[in-house]
N, C-alpha and C positions, 0 to 999 in steps of 0.2 A: 564321148568327152565333152567337156564344157570348160569353159576357160574365163576366168575373173582377173580383173586387176584389183588391188586392195591397199588400204593404208589406214592408219589411225586418225581419227578426226582430231584428236588431240596433238598440236603441232609438237610440244616438247616429247610426247612420248614417242611419236613417229621418228623424230629426229634421232632419238637414242636407239633406234632399231637398225639392223644392218641395211635393209632395203626399206619396205613398208610395213614391217612389223608381222607379217602373217603367222610366223612360227610363235610368236608371242602370243598373238590372239588365240590360235588353235590351242596353245598349252594351258592358257587361263581358261578355257571353256572346258577342258578336260578336268583340270584340277578342281573346279567349282562344282563338277560332278562327282568328286569323290576319287578321281583317277588319279595316275603317277604319270610323270613325263620323264622321258630318257633323252639326254642331248649330249653334246661334246662341250669339254670344258678344259682348261689348262689346269696342269698339276700346279701345287703351291709354289714351287720354284718357277714356274713358266718355262722350263726346258722342254716339257713335252704335253701331250694333250691325251685324254682319255674320256670315257663315257662317265656320265654321273646320272642321278635321278633327283627330281624334286616332286614332293607331294604337297607343297604349299606355295602361294604366290610370290612370297618374298624370296623364295630360292630361285626363281626364274632368270634373275638378273644375270647369274653365273653363266647362262647359255648365250648370252649375246656376244656378237662378234665374230666373225669368220674365222674358220681354222683353215689355213691352206696346206697344212702338212698332214701326214698320216696321223689318225687318232687311235689309239690302242683300244681294242675291244675288251676292256676290263671295268668294273665297277667296284667301288670300295664301299662296303656296308659293314657298319660298326666295326670299323678298322681292318676288316678282312677283305682281301682281294678276290672277286669272283668274275667268271666270264660273263659278258655282257648278256649273251643270249641265255645262258642258265639263269642269270637273275631275272630277266624278262620273263621267261618260262614260270619261274617260280610265283612271280606276281600273278600272271594268268591262271594258275592252278589255284590260287586263293579266290579267285572271283573278282579281282581288281580289274577296273578298265586301265588299259595301257596305251600311251602315245609313245611311239619310238620316231624320233626325229634324227636322220643321218643320211649318208650318201646311198646312192642306188645299190651299190655292192653291199652295204651293210644291212639294207632292208632286204634284198635278195637272200642273203646269207641267214637272216632271222626265219625266213619262213621255211628255208631248206632245213633248219634246225628243228623247227617245229614238227615239220612233215616227218622228218627222220625219227623222232620221238613220238609219233602219233599222238599228238598234243594238238587240243582246240585252239583255233586263233581268233574265236569271234569276238572276244573282248579286246583284241590287238588293233589299234589304229596306226596307221604307218605314214609318214611324211618324208619323201626324198629331196634333198636339197639338189637343185639344179647344180651340176658339177662339171668343171672343167678339168678334172683329175687334180690330184692333189701331189705334192712334192715329198721329198724324204724327210724323216724327222731329223736328220742330221744337218739339214738347212735350216730348219726352224732353230734348233740348239745353238748352232754356230752364230745365228743371228743375235739371239737373247745374250749370249757370251760376250760377243763383240760390242754390244751397247752397254752392258755392264762395265766392261773394260773402258770404254771411251769417257763414260761419266762416273766411273769410280765409285759405283754403288749398285747394290741388288735392285732389280726389277721387282715391283709389288703390283704393277697394273699394266697391262698390254691388250692392246686391240689393234688389229689390221684392217679393220673397215669404220674408223672413226669418221665422223661427219663433223665438220668444221661448222658450217652453217646450212649448206644444201646438201642434196644427194650425191653430186659429183664436184670437185674430185673428192677422193678418199684418202685419209691420211692412215700412218702408223702412229698410234698414240702410246706413249711408254711413262709411267711414273715410276720414280726411284725412291729408294728407302731414305736418301738424304733430302727429299722434298723437291727435288728437281722433276719437272714434267717437260717433255719434248714431244713435238708434233712434227712428222715428215711425210711429206708426200709419197705415197705408197708406189707409185709409178716410178719414182725416182731412186727407189731402195734396191740394194743387193737383193733382198729377200724376193721383190718383186721379179728381178731379171732371172732369178733361179726358177721361180714358180711358173714364169713364161716358158721357160726353155727346158725344163728339167723335171718332168712328171716321173711318177713312179712307173716301171715299166708296163705294170698291168693295166694301167690307166689307158694306156694307148690301144688296148684291145677290149675296152669295156663291153661286156655283153648286155647291158642294161641302158642303151641307146636306142632310139628309134620308136616310132608308133608301135605299141603292141609288146614292147620288150620291158617296160617299166612296170615293177612289181608293187609299188607302194600305191595307196589310196589316193593320195595327192603328192603333187611335185610342185615345188615353190621356190622362187628366185627372184632377182631383179627383173622389173618389167624394162628390160633395155628396149629403146626404140620409142619410149612413152616420153613425148616431149610437151612442152607449153603449148596451151592451145586445145589439146586433147581433154577429153571428159575424165579420163582416169589419172589426169596428171597432178602430182604433188611434188612440190620442190624439195620436200625432204626426203622423198623416196617412195617408190610404189612397188608392190609385190606383184608378181605373176603367179596365178594359182592355178594349176591345170588338175581338174577333176578327172580321175582315170578308172573309176569303177563306182559301184553303188555304195561302197564304203565311204568313198570320198564325199559323196552327197550327204550321206548321214553325218559325216565329220564337219563339213562346211556349215550345215545346219544349226551345230552347236555354236557358233561364232555369235557374239553380242553385237547386233547391228547397230545398237545405239551408240557404240563405241568405235566401231570398226567398219568403214564402208567398202562395200563391194560393188564393182563396176562390170557389168556382163560385156565380155568381149566378143562381139559377134563374127569378125573377121579372124577365123583361127590361123591364117597364113601368117599375117602380120606378127604376132609374137614369135613363131617360130624362125620367121626369117632374121629375126633379131636377138634369138636365143637358140643359135644353132647346137649348144651343148645338149639339149635336149634330143637332138636327132643324130648327132654324130661325135664320134670322139676326136681328140686332137692328134694331128699327124706326128709322128715321132721324128724329130731332127735327126739327119743322116749322120751329125757329129754328137749325137748323144752319148756315146760310149767316152768321148773327149771330155764332156761335160761331168759325166760319171766319175771318171778318174781324177779329173782334176780337183772337184770338190772334195772327194775322199782323201785325196793325198794332201792338197795344199789348205783345205777349208775354205768356207764360202767365201769370206771377204777376200782373202788374198787371190782367189782364183777369179772371181768377178772383177776385182780391181785390176788385175793382170790383163783380162781380155780389154777393158775399156782403154787402158792407158797405153798398152802395146799395139793392139792392132787399129784402133780407129784413127789416130792422126796418119798412120801410114797408109791405110787403105781407102780412107773416105776423104782426106783433105787435098791430097793430090789429085788436080783436076785430070792430068794425064792418065790416072789409074782409073777413076771411077767417073762415071755420070750420075749425077744426084737427081732422083726422082722422089717427088713427095707424093705419098697415098694420103688423100683427104682433102677435099676441096670445100671444107666446112670452116666452121668458126675456129678450130684450132689452128688451121693453115693461115688464116687472116690475121690472128693474133700473134703469130710467131713468123711471118713471112720475112719480115725487116731483118730479125736475127738469125735466120737462115742465109738470107742473101749477103750479110755481112761476113760469113764464112767461106761461102761457095756459090757459083751459078746453079741456079735449079735449071735442069733441062725442061721438064714439063711436070704437070700434076695428073695424078689418075684418081678416079672415083668411081664408085659403083653406081652412081646416079646418072642414067642414061640423058636425062634432060640437061645436063651439063656438058655434054661431049661436043667437041668442036669450038666451044666458048673459050674465053680467056678469064683467068684470075689473076689479077695484078700483072697483067701482061703475059702471064704463062698459058700454054694451051692446055687444057683438060682433055685427057685421052681415057679410054676404057681400060682396065687392068689386063684384058688380053693382049694389049700390046707388049706388056713387058717381058715375056718370054722372047720376043723376036729382039731384044736389045743385047748389046754385047757390054759387059764391063759395067754394070750399073750397081747403084747402091740405092736402096729404098728407105726413105726416111719416113716413117709411120707418124702422122700428125692428126691424130683424133683424140677426143676426150674420153669417150665410152670405155670403159675396160673391156666389155663385151665386144665392141667392135674392133678392139686391138686383138683380141684372141681369133675373131674371124679373119682379119686381114692375115695374120701370122699364118693361120692355117691356109689360106689361099696361096700366099708366097710359097709356103713348102709344098703345096701341091703342084705348083708351077715349076718347081725345083730351084727356086731362088732364095739362097740362104744369107746372102749379103743384105741385111737390114736391121734396124734397130728402131727404138722408139725415139721420137725427138728429143725428150727430156735427157736421155743418156747421150745420145749422139752430140748434142750441141754442147753439153759440158765439156766433153774431150775433144771434140772438134777445135774449140777455142784454144784449150790448153795445148792442142798439138798443131797450131798454126807455124810454130817456128822450129817444129821437128825437122831435122835434115831430110831432104827427099831421098826415098830409096830408089 
């Protein structure tokens, strides 16, 4: 195993990529050698996603942007729908070099298909996207329909990982047929709330996690934890690239180093500490069935708004009921401290950085997360900027049996709205 960090040297090209552009760089390399690339795209109406292929550089833009809902395993060729695995197999039989970019389960199923049909996979290169699990297609469709209703126009452009200027924070970008363009913080959105809390059932038991269980030649994703001052840092995004076998070395050697910078990561533990999705699956919430029933019966927007509006003021504002603990002793806490304190008293702050334990931040003691299960009647406000850090914290809280928590952005909105709600 070898690990690289990577990004485009061209500022604009890197900013237009979801992280550091590794998927695009690899795709360009394969197409320049006469190959074909398969990746996920939205359907023309943006209500769902499926696989598509590109055999020229101009078509690669359609793959950009993360897809957080289930992607249908079909390809449309000459107006005819075909199964993804059948189409890839057909290209391999013709002698074409193929690059398949998808989730770990899709890559695993591709190899199972080829093995079951006794087919040669030597012309197949595979790249898996580091995955936190995906949510159900109904979540995506409900969100698109709600936005079209709100802005009274059809969506003709949609991106869940739009970068405004820098790598973080990321935005939902929407372009409408009537000319309106909208940009919203992803973490503030109903889509994000469902994505964090409501994965597909199978994603909680993914067999393609952990060292030795990944089937692709390469695994790529955001290099979370990479920050200013590190050699690999780029403010517009950095990709983490994990070479998992000999095919991965062969594929990475095809990248144009004049356009794309690769930085060797000697410390293999650091990337995995900050990208736990390589090693483990998300833990399923105990109230997952409540989310499942609510979203299917009420729809995404009505269900999520109901949770925010009904539960938050009653459970979190009344100091008699809940002790507020903030998880995150970093920049996000410092930036939002006064706003949190304007709503309630913070009991203390917890953080995973042991160097901060026993100290104080804005007059609040910093403690270790293991203190949380000892507390009674607490609510944890997650105040961090990194999307990956949020995932890790959610998993740790669930492992502790703590389900009363939310992200600062959601919590503060409805906490303020609920200050005048009658106490229960």
